[in-house]
KOLMARPA-908073 format. One line per 8 residues: number of its first residue (from 1); their letters; for each residue x, y, z of N, C-alpha, C, O. Coordinates in nm, 4 decimals. Example, Ala and Ser with C-alpha at 12.3 -4.5 7.8 and 13.67 -1.06 7.14 Angstrom:
<recs>
1) as) 1.3190:-0.5690:0.7800:1.2300:-0.4500:0.7800:1.3200:-0.3300:0.7800:1.4236:-0.3319:0.8465 | 1.2850:-0.2250:0.7080:1.3670:-0.1060:0.7140:1.2900:0.0030:0.7870:1.3409:0.1138:0.8039
</recs>
This chain:
<recs>
1) masffnpq) 10.6224:10.9812:9.6070:10.4788:10.9667:9.6309:10.4014:10.9643:9.4997:10.2879:10.9166:9.4960 | 10.4607:11.0146:9.3929:10.3849:11.0334:9.2702:10.3284:10.9050:9.2135:10.2203:10.9067:9.1547 | 10.3985:10.7929:9.2294:10.3499:10.6688:9.1713:10.2274:10.6148:9.2429:10.1568:10.5299:9.1886 | 10.2007:10.6625:9.3639:10.0858:10.6149:9.4395:9.9769:10.7214:9.4503:9.8631:10.6904:9.4858 | 10.0107:10.8456:9.4203:9.9159:10.9555:9.4253:9.9323:11.0300:9.2940:10.0177:11.1180:9.2830 | 9.8525:10.9964:9.1953:9.8747:11.0447:9.0600:9.7482:11.1082:9.0041:9.6861:11.0521:8.9138 | 9.7085:11.2251:9.0564:9.5845:11.2874:9.0107:9.5999:11.3509:8.8735:9.7109:11.3782:8.8278 | 9.4875:11.3736:8.8096:9.4861:11.4452:8.6833:9.4948:11.5962:8.7113:9.4373:11.6460:8.8081
9) sgpdgrld) 9.5678:11.6675:8.6248:9.5902:11.8093:8.6451:9.5074:11.8915:8.5474:9.4970:11.8577:8.4295 | 9.4476:12.0016:8.5984:9.3722:12.0928:8.5143:9.4547:12.2154:8.4806:9.5616:12.2349:8.5385 | 9.4079:12.2990:8.3882:9.4853:12.4150:8.3441:9.5070:12.5205:8.4517:9.6032:12.5969:8.4440 | 9.4199:12.5263:8.5515:9.4358:12.6252:8.6576:9.5176:12.5733:8.7745:9.5295:12.6406:8.8770 | 9.5743:12.4533:8.7597:9.6559:12.3954:8.8657:9.5826:12.3008:8.9572:9.6447:12.2345:9.0402 | 9.4503:12.2931:8.9439:9.3775:12.2020:9.0326:9.4017:12.0575:8.9901:9.4075:12.0258:8.8713 | 9.4155:11.9717:9.0894:9.4375:11.8291:9.0690:9.3102:11.7543:9.1051:9.2376:11.7937:9.1964 | 9.2840:11.6474:9.0337:9.1626:11.5678:9.0556:9.2052:11.4240:9.0819:9.2488:11.3533:8.9910
17) aaafhrnh) 9.1919:11.3813:9.2084:9.2337:11.2472:9.2492:9.1151:11.1517:9.2427:9.0088:11.1797:9.2981 | 9.1339:11.0393:9.1751:9.0265:10.9403:9.1644:8.9843:10.8896:9.3013:8.8666:10.8611:9.3230 | 9.0791:10.8780:9.3940:9.0469:10.8258:9.5272:8.9448:10.9131:9.5983:8.8615:10.8623:9.6732 | 8.9504:11.0437:9.5757:8.8524:11.1329:9.6393:8.7104:11.0930:9.6029:8.6233:11.0878:9.6897 | 8.6865:11.0649:9.4767:8.5514:11.0329:9.4317:8.5026:10.9001:9.4902:8.3822:10.8783:9.5037 | 8.5959:10.8125:9.5243:8.5577:10.6841:9.5837:8.5342:10.6936:9.7337:8.4477:10.6243:9.7872 | 8.6101:10.7784:9.8020:8.6106:10.7658:9.9480:8.5519:10.8827:10.0262:8.5346:10.8715:10.1475 | 8.5203:10.9955:9.9602:8.4797:11.1101:10.0419:8.3459:11.0877:10.1112:8.3280:11.1330:10.2243
25) epiwnvie) 8.2522:11.0199:10.0477:8.1239:10.9957:10.1136:8.1363:10.8983:10.2307:8.0839:10.9271:10.3382 | 8.2045:10.7826:10.2139:8.2217:10.6946:10.3302:8.2949:10.7624:10.4461:8.2592:10.7422:10.5622 | 8.3967:10.8422:10.4153:8.4669:10.9121:10.5226:8.3736:11.0104:10.5921:8.3698:11.0163:10.7150 | 8.2984:11.0873:10.5142:8.2082:11.1854:10.5738:8.1041:11.1173:10.6630:8.0704:11.1693:10.7693 | 8.0542:11.0040:10.6214:7.9540:10.9338:10.7015:8.0075:10.8934:10.8380:7.9316:10.8817:10.9341 | 8.1401:10.8718:10.8465:8.2013:10.8354:10.9745:8.2287:10.9580:11.0604:8.2003:10.9572:11.1802 | 8.2830:11.0624:11.0013:8.3264:11.1757:11.0834:8.2142:11.2750:11.1141:8.2234:11.3489:11.2121 | 8.1098:11.2785:11.0334:8.0047:11.3782:11.0524:7.9396:11.3732:11.1904:7.9187:11.4791:11.2497
33) pylrgltg) 7.9064:11.2558:11.2447:7.8450:11.2567:11.3776:7.9351:11.3177:11.4848:7.8854:11.3778:11.5800 | 8.0674:11.3029:11.4705:8.1599:11.3620:11.5677:8.1702:11.5131:11.5499:8.1911:11.5857:11.6471 | 8.1558:11.5609:11.4265:8.1687:11.7040:11.3985:8.0413:11.7810:11.4276:8.0442:11.9032:11.4421 | 7.9315:11.7116:11.4360:7.8004:11.7770:11.4424:7.7913:11.8749:11.5579:7.7350:11.9832:11.5419 | 7.8446:11.8403:11.6724:7.8328:11.9266:11.7890:7.9518:12.0171:11.8129:7.9557:12.0873:11.9139 | 8.0498:12.0177:11.7221:8.1699:12.0971:11.7427:8.1531:12.2387:11.6906:8.0705:12.2654:11.6034 | 8.2327:12.3284:11.7457:8.2518:12.4617:11.6911:8.4023:12.4860:11.6826:8.4808:12.4114:11.7410 | 8.4421:12.5899:11.6104:8.5837:12.6235:11.6059:8.6509:12.5822:11.4775:8.5909:12.5880:11.3702
41) dvleagsg) 8.7768:12.5399:11.4884:8.8643:12.5204:11.3738:8.9028:12.3748:11.3548:8.9300:12.3027:11.4508 | 8.9045:12.3324:11.2268:8.9486:12.1990:11.1887:9.0632:12.2133:11.0893:9.0497:12.2815:10.9877 | 9.1749:12.1494:11.1184:9.2905:12.1496:11.0293:9.2967:12.0177:10.9540:9.2877:11.9109:11.0145 | 9.3121:12.0248:10.8210:9.3439:11.9036:10.7459:9.4947:11.8978:10.7277:9.5544:11.9879:10.6687 | 9.5558:11.7921:10.7785:9.6999:11.7722:10.7677:9.7286:11.6882:10.6441:9.6943:11.5701:10.6395 | 9.7912:11.7486:10.5444:9.8166:11.6788:10.4190:9.6942:11.6812:10.3296:9.6348:11.5768:10.3027 | 9.6557:11.7997:10.2831:9.5305:11.8145:10.2074:9.5398:11.7615:10.0655:9.4366:11.7403:10.0018 | 9.6604:11.7392:10.0137:9.6728:11.6851:9.8787:9.6095:11.7763:9.7755:9.6465:11.8932:9.7647
49) tgqhivef) 9.5145:11.7239:9.6997:9.4496:11.8029:9.5950:9.3639:11.9157:9.6506:9.3419:12.0157:9.5822 | 9.3152:11.9014:9.7735:9.2231:11.9980:9.8320:9.0774:11.9612:9.8179:8.9905:12.0344:9.8652 | 9.0486:11.8492:9.7537:8.9089:11.8133:9.7270:8.8336:11.7736:9.8532:8.7172:11.8101:9.8699 | 8.8989:11.6989:9.9423:8.8292:11.6573:10.0640:8.7870:11.7779:10.1474:8.6722:11.7865:10.1909 | 8.8793:11.8703:10.1696:8.8469:11.9790:10.2614:8.7418:12.0729:10.2022:8.6605:12.1283:10.2762 | 8.7421:12.0915:10.0710:8.6375:12.1725:10.0094:8.5013:12.1058:10.0285:8.4032:12.1722:10.0621 | 8.4960:11.9754:10.0072:8.3701:11.9027:10.0239:8.3224:11.9069:10.1684:8.2037:11.9279:10.1938 | 8.4133:11.8874:10.2631:8.3743:11.8852:10.4034:8.3375:12.0245:10.4535:8.2469:12.0389:10.5355
57) arkaphla) 8.4074:12.1273:10.4044:8.3716:12.2642:10.4431:8.2324:12.2993:10.3927:8.1577:12.3703:10.4600 | 8.1978:12.2502:10.2755:8.0631:12.2740:10.2218:7.9579:12.2060:10.3088:7.8501:12.2612:10.3304 | 7.9886:12.0874:10.3583:7.8908:12.0105:10.4353:7.8849:12.0518:10.5826:7.7869:12.0226:10.6510 | 7.9881:12.1187:10.6311:7.9903:12.1589:10.7730:8.0229:12.3074:10.7815:8.1340:12.3440:10.8199 | 7.9274:12.3935:10.7459:7.9544:12.5379:10.7450:7.9711:12.5979:10.8839:8.0135:12.7128:10.8966 | 7.9385:12.5221:10.9880:7.9527:12.5730:11.1243:8.0958:12.5655:11.1746:8.1251:12.6136:11.2840 | 8.1857:12.5060:11.0964:8.3262:12.4933:11.1342:8.4137:12.5710:11.0366:8.3797:12.5855:10.9192 | 8.5273:12.6211:11.0865:8.6280:12.6832:11.0005:8.7302:12.5769:10.9625:8.7885:12.5121:11.0494
65) wwpsdpse) 8.7518:12.5593:10.8331:8.8370:12.4519:10.7816:8.9671:12.5109:10.7271:8.9667:12.6048:10.6474 | 9.0785:12.4527:10.7728:9.2114:12.5002:10.7353:9.2851:12.3898:10.6598:9.3203:12.2884:10.7199 | 9.3098:12.4068:10.5284:9.3906:12.3094:10.4556:9.5393:12.3313:10.4820:9.5818:12.4409:10.5185 | 9.6185:12.2239:10.4628:9.7637:12.2372:10.4732:9.8305:12.1287:10.3907:9.7731:12.0225:10.3666 | 9.9521:12.1569:10.3481:10.0307:12.0592:10.2730:10.1726:12.1136:10.2581:10.1918:12.2352:10.2577 | 10.2730:12.0253:10.2458:10.4097:12.0749:10.2224:10.4419:12.0991:10.0751:10.5423:12.1636:10.0448 | 10.3596:12.0493:9.9828:10.3898:12.0518:9.8406:10.3348:12.1783:9.7744:10.2185:12.2137:9.7935 | 10.4196:12.2456:9.6967:10.3749:12.3658:9.6264:10.2665:12.3319:9.5240:10.1707:12.4075:9.5081
73) ahlrsiaa) 10.2811:12.2182:9.4541:10.1792:12.1791:9.3562:10.0453:12.1547:9.4239:9.9407:12.1920:9.3707 | 10.0481:12.0928:9.5403:9.9245:12.0695:9.6138:9.8646:12.2002:9.6645:9.7429:12.2187:9.6607 | 9.9499:12.2908:9.7120:9.8986:12.4193:9.7592:9.8309:12.4965:9.6465:9.7298:12.5629:9.6692 | 9.8858:12.4886:9.5242:9.8212:12.5531:9.4098:9.6862:12.4881:9.3803:9.5888:12.5570:9.3501 | 9.6809:12.3556:9.3892:9.5553:12.2858:9.3646:9.4507:12.3207:9.4700:9.3343:12.3441:9.4377 | 9.4929:12.3240:9.5952:9.4006:12.3603:9.7033:9.3432:12.4996:9.6784:9.2230:12.5217:9.6931 | 9.4302:12.5929:9.6406:9.3851:12.7301:9.6153:9.2866:12.7352:9.4990:9.1895:12.8107:9.5026 | 9.3120:12.6542:9.3954:9.2222:12.6541:9.2796:9.0854:12.5978:9.3151:8.9832:12.6543:9.2763
81) wadgaklp) 9.0824:12.4867:9.3886:8.9535:12.4306:9.4303:8.8798:12.5276:9.5237:8.7585:12.5449:9.5128 | 8.9542:12.5905:9.6154:8.8920:12.6842:9.7090:8.8363:12.8055:9.6358:8.7284:12.8547:9.6691 | 8.9103:12.8538:9.5355:8.8639:12.9692:9.4595:8.7339:12.9377:9.3859:8.6452:13.0224:9.3755 | 8.7236:12.8159:9.3355:8.6015:12.7770:9.2671:8.4832:12.7590:9.3609:8.3687:12.7854:9.3244 | 8.5126:12.7135:9.4830:8.4050:12.6861:9.5788:8.3536:12.8128:9.6462:8.2340:12.8247:9.6724 | 8.4426:12.9071:9.6743:8.4063:13.0345:9.7378:8.3250:13.0133:9.8659:8.2161:13.0684:9.8821 | 8.3806:12.9324:9.9558:8.3141:12.9026:10.0826:8.3678:12.9953:10.1917:8.4893:13.0034:10.2097 | 8.2816:13.0647:10.2643:8.3301:13.1600:10.3646:8.3995:13.0945:10.4836:8.4740:13.1613:10.5553
89) nlrparki) 8.3767:12.9657:10.5059:8.4383:12.8966:10.6196:8.5621:12.8169:10.5799:8.6138:12.7396:10.6606 | 8.6109:12.8345:10.4560:8.7322:12.7665:10.4097:8.8459:12.8668:10.4120:8.8437:12.9661:10.3393 | 8.9455:12.8405:10.4958:9.0551:12.9348:10.5167:9.1698:12.9095:10.4182:9.1760:12.8029:10.3570 | 9.2596:13.0056:10.4027:9.3749:12.9866:10.3136:9.4625:12.8716:10.3602:9.4760:12.8461:10.4799 | 9.5218:12.8029:10.2634:9.6052:12.6865:10.2948:9.7339:12.7296:10.3641:9.7905:12.8349:10.3349 | 9.7785:12.6451:10.4565:9.9060:12.6637:10.5251:10.0064:12.5629:10.4703:9.9710:12.4498:10.4371 | 10.1318:12.6054:10.4615:10.2385:12.5128:10.4254:10.2911:12.4488:10.5533:10.3635:12.5118:10.6303 | 10.2540:12.3235:10.5750:10.2935:12.2519:10.6960:10.3620:12.1220:10.6560:10.3076:12.0436:10.5782
97) dlsdpdwq) 10.4806:12.0999:10.7090:10.5557:11.9762:10.6873:10.5505:11.8951:10.8164:10.6155:11.9300:10.9150 | 10.4735:11.7877:10.8152:10.4555:11.7078:10.9369:10.5831:11.6387:10.9827:10.5911:11.5942:11.0972 | 10.6832:11.6289:10.8953:10.8082:11.5664:10.9383:10.8857:11.6554:11.0347:10.9788:11.6094:11.1008 | 10.8475:11.7822:11.0429:10.9033:11.8734:11.1434:10.8230:11.8553:11.2718:10.7058:11.8930:11.2760 | 10.8828:11.7986:11.3767:10.8045:11.7707:11.4983:10.7521:11.8962:11.5660:10.6629:11.8878:11.6505 | 10.8061:12.0130:11.5305:10.7640:12.1383:11.5929:10.6750:12.2222:11.5013:10.6635:12.3434:11.5199 | 10.6117:12.1578:11.4022:10.5285:12.2350:11.3095:10.4195:12.3102:11.3856:10.3676:12.2648:11.4876 | 10.3871:12.4289:11.3299:10.2857:12.5150:11.3894:10.1754:12.5410:11.2874:10.2002:12.5391:11.1669
105) wgdaarar) 10.0565:12.5648:11.3346:9.9459:12.5932:11.2431:9.8997:12.7376:11.2509:9.8393:12.7874:11.1559 | 9.9261:12.8060:11.3608:9.8756:12.9418:11.3773:9.9628:13.0440:11.3071:10.0705:13.0115:11.2574 | 9.9159:13.1670:11.3034:9.9927:13.2764:11.2453:10.1201:13.2981:11.3254:10.1202:13.2910:11.4483 | 10.2282:13.3245:11.2536:10.3562:13.3453:11.3212:10.3502:13.4639:11.4171:10.4210:13.4665:11.5179 | 10.2659:13.5614:11.3856:10.2570:13.6813:11.4695:10.1834:13.6552:11.6007:10.1895:13.7365:11.6929 | 10.1147:13.5427:11.6090:10.0377:13.5139:11.7302:10.1174:13.4204:11.8191:10.1539:13.3104:11.7777 | 10.1441:13.4635:11.9395:10.2236:13.3811:12.0304:10.1471:13.2570:12.0735:10.2066:13.1519:12.0971 | 10.0155:13.2690:12.0838:9.9345:13.1563:12.1299:9.8173:13.1343:12.0344:9.7071:13.1822:12.0611
113) phalsaif) 9.8386:13.0628:11.9235:9.7262:13.0320:11.8337:9.6191:12.9540:11.9095:9.6508:12.8677:11.9914 | 9.4914:12.9846:11.8817:9.3860:12.9157:11.9532:9.3839:12.7676:11.9156:9.4246:12.7296:11.8059 | 9.3366:12.6860:12.0071:9.3442:12.5407:11.9915:9.2440:12.4919:11.8874:9.1391:12.5523:11.8654 | 9.2797:12.3816:11.8249:9.1964:12.3206:11.7215:9.0900:12.2306:11.7835:9.1128:12.1655:11.8854 | 8.9740:12.2287:11.7197:8.8696:12.1346:11.7604:8.8936:11.9960:11.7032:8.8572:11.8960:11.7650 | 8.9553:11.9893:11.5845:8.9798:11.8591:11.5217:9.0903:11.8717:11.4179:9.1177:11.9799:11.3660 | 9.1532:11.7578:11.3890:9.2490:11.7424:11.2794:9.2028:11.6242:11.1960:9.1664:11.5198:11.2502 | 9.2043:11.6405:11.0635:9.1707:11.5330:10.9708:9.2932:11.5034:10.8857:9.3577:11.5949:10.8347
121) canvihia) 9.3253:11.3743:10.8704:9.4432:11.3348:10.7937:9.4116:11.2056:10.7196:9.3835:11.1032:10.7818 | 9.4163:11.2105:10.5864:9.3799:11.0940:10.5051:9.4936:11.0567:10.4111:9.5511:11.1421:10.3437 | 9.5246:10.9283:10.4079:9.6198:10.8723:10.3102:9.7524:10.9474:10.3108:9.8019:10.9903:10.2066 | 9.8085:10.9623:10.4298:9.9354:11.0336:10.4428:10.0446:10.9446:10.5029:10.1513:10.9298:10.4435 | 10.0194:10.8854:10.6194:10.1318:10.8303:10.6963:10.1911:10.7035:10.6366:10.3020:10.6653:10.6737 | 10.1201:10.6363:10.5443:10.1802:10.5189:10.4811:10.2631:10.5564:10.3589:10.3452:10.4767:10.3133 | 10.2428:10.6768:10.3050:10.3194:10.7218:10.1881:10.4161:10.8299:10.2345:10.4271:10.9358:10.1728 | 10.4855:10.8020:10.3434:10.5758:10.8986:10.4055:10.6621:10.8241:10.5076:10.6248:10.7154:10.5519
129) pwtvaegl) 10.7755:10.8805:10.5451:10.8544:10.8207:10.6531:10.7768:10.8214:10.7847:10.6829:10.8992:10.8021 | 10.8166:10.7349:10.8759:10.7517:10.7252:11.0067:10.7605:10.8570:11.0834:10.6761:10.8848:11.1686 | 10.8617:10.9378:11.0540:10.8720:11.0671:11.1210:10.7503:11.1548:11.0957:10.7184:11.2408:11.1779 | 10.6816:11.1346:10.9832:10.5601:11.2114:10.9544:10.4486:11.1716:11.0501:10.3767:11.2580:11.1002 | 10.4333:11.0425:11.0759:10.3345:10.9981:11.1746:10.3690:11.0531:11.3127:10.2811:11.0985:11.3858 | 10.4970:11.0487:11.3479:10.5386:11.1028:11.4774:10.5075:11.2521:11.4860:10.4594:11.3003:11.5885 | 10.5353:11.3251:11.3773:10.5078:11.4679:11.3773:10.3600:11.5001:11.3814:10.3182:11.5969:11.4450 | 10.2802:11.4182:11.3128:10.1349:11.4384:11.3157:10.0825:11.4318:11.4584:10.0077:11.5195:11.5016
137) fagagrhl) 10.1215:11.3283:11.5311:10.0695:11.3127:11.6669:10.1314:11.4129:11.7641:10.0654:11.4571:11.8581 | 10.2582:11.4489:11.7418:10.3183:11.5526:11.8265:10.2416:11.6830:11.8119:10.2144:11.7513:11.9106 | 10.2064:11.7176:11.6868:10.1294:11.8385:11.6651:9.9888:11.8291:11.7207:9.9353:11.9266:11.7735 | 9.9288:11.7110:11.7088:9.7947:11.6929:11.7657:9.7972:11.7131:11.9166:9.7056:11.7723:11.9738 | 9.9024:11.6637:11.9804:9.9146:11.6822:12.1247:9.9293:11.8283:12.1636:9.8822:11.8699:12.2694 | 9.9950:11.9067:12.0776:10.0141:12.0498:12.1057:9.8916:12.1331:12.0720:9.8534:12.2212:12.1490 | 9.8303:12.1064:11.9586:9.7345:12.2005:11.9006:9.5875:12.1664:11.9237:9.5024:12.2545:11.9112 | 9.5553:12.0418:11.9568:9.4157:12.0092:11.9847:9.3755:12.0594:12.1227:9.4526:12.0496:12.2182
145) ktggllfl) 9.2559:12.1126:12.1324:9.2023:12.1486:12.2630:9.1670:12.0219:12.3405:9.1597:11.9138:12.2820 | 9.1457:12.0336:12.4681:9.1014:11.9192:12.5473:8.9707:11.8655:12.4896:8.8750:11.9406:12.4711 | 8.9669:11.7361:12.4613:8.8508:11.6750:12.3971:8.8552:11.6831:12.2463:8.7672:11.6288:12.1796 | 8.9568:11.7504:12.1897:8.9689:11.7617:12.0451:8.9955:11.6272:11.9794:9.0461:11.5349:12.0433 | 8.9612:11.6165:11.8512:8.9611:11.4886:11.7807:9.0631:11.4865:11.6676:9.0875:11.5875:11.6017 | 9.1221:11.3690:11.6468:9.2079:11.3430:11.5315:9.1478:11.2274:11.4533:9.1319:11.1174:11.5061 | 9.1143:11.2529:11.3263:9.0617:11.1504:11.2363:9.1743:11.1080:11.1423:9.2318:11.1913:11.0722 | 9.2054:10.9799:11.1407:9.3159:10.9279:11.0609:9.2638:10.8166:10.9708:9.2206:10.7114:11.0181
153) ygpfkrdg) 9.2688:10.8419:10.8389:9.2125:10.7479:10.7409:9.3230:10.6873:10.6561:9.4184:10.7551:10.6179 | 9.3086:10.5567:10.6270:9.4012:10.4892:10.5363:9.4043:10.3404:10.5631:9.3232:10.2897:10.6405 | 9.4982:10.2685:10.4991:9.5148:10.1257:10.5267:9.5998:10.1060:10.6522:9.6916:10.1836:10.6788 | 9.5688:10.0023:10.7285:9.6453:9.9723:10.8493:9.6572:9.8211:10.8669:9.5707:9.7446:10.8244 | 9.7666:9.7806:10.9308:9.7778:9.6438:10.9804:9.7143:9.6377:11.1194:9.7054:9.7382:11.1899 | 9.6708:9.5181:11.1566:9.6153:9.4969:11.2897:9.6942:9.3848:11.3569:9.7001:9.2729:11.3059 | 9.7549:9.4156:11.4720:9.8365:9.3177:11.5466:9.9440:9.2564:11.4581:9.9699:9.1362:11.4638 | 10.0058:9.3401:11.3765:10.1155:9.2964:11.2924:10.0764:9.2248:11.1655:10.1634:9.1836:11.0888
161) qhtapsne) 9.9468:9.2088:11.1410:9.8996:9.1341:11.0245:9.8214:9.2251:10.9308:9.7449:9.3112:10.9743 | 9.8423:9.2040:10.8012:9.7615:9.2757:10.7032:9.6175:9.2256:10.7087:9.5923:9.1084:10.7370 | 9.5242:9.3152:10.6816:9.3825:9.2797:10.6889:9.3282:9.2283:10.5565:9.2131:9.1850:10.5496 | 9.4105:9.2325:10.4501:9.3678:9.1820:10.3195:9.4912:9.1592:10.2331:9.5904:9.2305:10.2476 | 9.4865:9.0604:10.1431:9.6010:9.0393:10.0530:9.6347:9.1631:9.9705:9.7518:9.1884:9.9421 | 9.5343:9.2396:9.9320:9.5624:9.3600:9.8526:9.6437:9.4611:9.9319:9.7283:9.5305:9.8754 | 9.6190:9.4705:10.0630:9.6978:9.5612:10.1460:9.8417:9.5119:10.1601:9.9351:9.5920:10.1637 | 9.8590:9.3820:10.1678:9.9942:9.3261:10.1756:10.0726:9.3578:10.0482:10.1900:9.3943:10.0543
169) afdaslra) 10.0068:9.3435:9.9329:10.0722:9.3759:9.8060:10.1015:9.5258:9.7970:10.2073:9.5661:9.7486 | 10.0080:9.6073:9.8435:10.0276:9.7515:9.8433:10.1456:9.7896:9.9315:10.2275:9.8735:9.8939 | 10.1540:9.7284:10.0478:10.2642:9.7538:10.1404:10.3980:9.7204:10.0749:10.4946:9.7957:10.0873 | 10.4028:9.6082:10.0060:10.5270:9.5681:9.9390:10.5657:9.6691:9.8316:10.6834:9.7013:9.8153 | 10.4663:9.7187:9.7587:10.4973:9.8151:9.6530:10.5430:9.9482:9.7121:10.6306:10.0140:9.6560 | 10.4847:9.9881:9.8245:10.5284:10.1096:9.8910:10.6733:10.0983:9.9350:10.7534:10.1886:9.9108 | 10.7070:9.9872:9.9997:10.8422:9.9692:10.0523:10.9445:9.9524:9.9406:11.0612:9.9880:9.9570 | 10.9009:9.8982:9.8270:10.9910:9.8880:9.7123:11.0226:10.0255:9.6555:11.1331:10.0498:9.6070
177) sdprwgvr) 10.9252:10.1150:9.6618:10.9462:10.2508:9.6138:11.0332:10.3315:9.7089:11.1206:10.4068:9.6661 | 11.0083:10.3149:9.8390:11.0860:10.3853:9.9416:11.0795:10.3022:10.0686:10.9710:10.2868:10.1247 | 11.1904:10.2482:10.1163:11.1871:10.1619:10.2348:11.1370:10.2295:10.3608:11.1074:10.1620:10.4594 | 11.1269:10.3621:10.3596:11.0755:10.4347:10.4768:10.9229:10.4382:10.4789:10.8633:10.4748:10.5802 | 10.8595:10.4007:10.3685:10.7138:10.4009:10.3585:10.6582:10.2651:10.3992:10.7337:10.1702:10.4200 | 10.5264:10.2563:10.4104:10.4625:10.1280:10.4361:10.3338:10.1414:10.5141:10.3109:10.2408:10.5830 | 10.2491:10.0388:10.5023:10.1236:10.0339:10.5781:10.1576:10.0199:10.7264:10.2324:9.9301:10.7649 | 10.1039:10.1065:10.8076:10.1384:10.1116:10.9509:10.0474:10.0213:11.0332:9.9349:9.9904:10.9937
185) dmadvatl) 10.0990:9.9800:11.1482:10.0216:9.8958:11.2381:9.9428:9.9829:11.3355:9.9945:10.0812:11.3884 | 9.8171:9.9454:11.3582:9.7324:10.0218:11.4494:9.7948:10.0363:11.5875:9.7831:10.1416:11.6502 | 9.8610:9.9312:11.6353:9.9202:9.9360:11.7689:10.0326:10.0385:11.7758:10.0460:10.1094:11.8756 | 10.1129:10.0466:11.6710:10.2209:10.1453:11.6698:10.1651:10.2870:11.6674:10.2180:10.3765:11.7333 | 10.0581:10.3069:11.5913:9.9938:10.4383:11.5853:9.9337:10.4734:11.7212:9.9431:10.5877:11.7659 | 9.8721:10.3754:11.7864:9.8128:10.3994:11.9178:9.9197:10.4370:12.0207:9.8949:10.5178:12.1101 | 10.0388:10.3777:12.0074:10.1489:10.4125:12.0968:10.1890:10.5582:12.0804:10.2126:10.6278:12.1792 | 10.1968:10.6049:11.9557:10.2252:10.7465:11.9320:10.1190:10.8336:11.9970:10.1505:10.9346:12.0600
193) atrqglrr) 9.9930:10.7943:11.9816:9.8837:10.8722:12.0383:9.8964:10.8829:12.1899:9.8822:10.9913:12.2463 | 9.9229:10.7711:12.2552:9.9321:10.7692:12.4008:10.0428:10.8610:12.4502:10.0264:10.9300:12.5509 | 10.1552:10.8620:12.3798:10.2674:10.9481:12.4192:10.2308:11.0955:12.4161:10.2901:11.1761:12.4877 | 10.1325:11.1311:12.3327:10.0951:11.2716:12.3166:9.9645:11.3062:12.3867:9.9066:11.4119:12.3615 | 9.9181:11.2184:12.4741:9.7976:11.2481:12.5512:9.6678:11.2262:12.4772:9.5652:11.2844:12.5125 | 9.6711:11.1407:12.3721:9.5502:11.1070:12.2981:9.5168:10.9607:12.3214:9.6050:10.8798:12.3500 | 9.3889:10.9272:12.3089:9.3472:10.7875:12.3180:9.2545:10.7557:12.2018:9.1775:10.8407:12.1569 | 9.2628:10.6325:12.1539:9.1747:10.5936:12.0440:9.0362:10.5655:12.0988:9.0201:10.4897:12.1944
201) idcvampa) 8.9351:10.6282:12.0366:8.7982:10.6101:12.0826:8.7130:10.5343:11.9821:8.6013:10.4936:12.0140 | 8.7646:10.5146:11.8602:8.6871:10.4393:11.7613:8.7798:10.3909:11.6509:8.8838:10.4510:11.6237 | 8.7402:10.2816:11.5883:8.8092:10.2251:11.4723:8.7009:10.1715:11.3804:8.6312:10.0760:11.4145 | 8.6869:10.2329:11.2638:8.5770:10.2012:11.1733:8.6332:10.1406:11.0450:8.7153:10.2027:10.9775 | 8.5894:10.0203:11.0117:8.6282:9.9579:10.8854:8.5619:10.0321:10.7703:8.4435:10.0654:10.7755 | 8.6403:10.0573:10.6668:8.5950:10.1356:10.5521:8.6035:10.0510:10.4257:8.6643:9.9439:10.4274 | 8.5431:10.0974:10.3154:8.5569:10.0261:10.1881:8.7038:10.0147:10.1455:8.7892:10.0924:10.1883 | 8.7300:9.9164:10.0606:8.8636:9.8943:10.0019:8.9692:9.8657:10.1081:9.0856:9.9023:10.0921
209) nnftlifq) 8.9280:9.7998:10.2171:9.0207:9.7539:10.3213:9.0953:9.8685:10.3891:9.2110:9.8536:10.4286 | 9.0285:9.9824:10.4021:9.0822:10.0947:10.4777:9.0114:10.1047:10.6123:8.9146:10.0335:10.6389 | 9.0619:10.1949:10.6969:9.0032:10.2193:10.8281:9.0047:10.3687:10.8550:9.0873:10.4424:10.8012 | 8.9124:10.4115:10.9386:8.9217:10.5441:10.9993:8.9432:10.5244:11.1487:8.8583:10.4683:11.2180 | 9.0572:10.5709:11.1973:9.0880:10.5675:11.3400:9.0574:10.7052:11.3979:9.0930:10.8074:11.3392 | 8.9919:10.7069:11.5121:8.9521:10.8332:11.5741:9.0135:10.8405:11.7131:8.9937:10.7518:11.7961 | 9.0884:10.9479:11.7368:9.1579:10.9705:11.8633:9.1047:11.0983:11.9268:9.0574:11.1891:11.8585 | 9.1137:11.1027:12.0591:9.0678:11.2208:12.1329:9.1741:11.2640:12.2310:9.2353:11.1812:12.2986
217) rae) 9.1960:11.3946:12.2385:9.2937:11.4470:12.3339:9.2300:11.4515:12.4714:9.1267:11.5150:12.4926 | 9.2943:11.3824:12.5639:9.2340:11.3649:12.6944:9.2785:11.4710:12.7945:9.2106:11.4948:12.8945 | 9.3918:11.5343:12.7679:9.4427:11.6300:12.8674:9.5169:11.7425:12.8006:9.5668:11.8324:12.8683
</recs>
């Protein structure tokens, strides 16, 4: 993943990703209307540097935000950004590996962790094996409350076709790095959602030929 996600590192372990500075405002403009009326907990699946969740926790203090990532370097960065922000609604990061279809978000001591109001996941499933996408939706089906939302941001194909030449080139470079990676098709993602009791309720075109797909747990 390093060749496609290459943030600058600070002395305290915090990472600074250029993509965050380009995309956090457009993403927030899409998800904010859906979050406005929610209460409860939001999990970020694959928090990376931690910059998105710190920014969103600052903008939505009525929600409790939970970062997560499988990478120790990312967990250190998340902790460093969180320590600097000192937001009371930003919870400690969890080590979650989405490739494990049985991943859990709640405390191990709690037999029934309370359900999530939303999950946010940005720039993850194309820089990972397909099992990560499968695990993301399996977890969403388990952990989202009825009516809970999954926000999925990144590049996507539509009906088997790339939406821009730059995405086609990006897809080729991803697959050259690891044949298990690649830009995913919206229809394939929607199939995963349906299997887990979610339905797509919105698809928003974003800058730089990305999309935000929004799913809701129906049952």
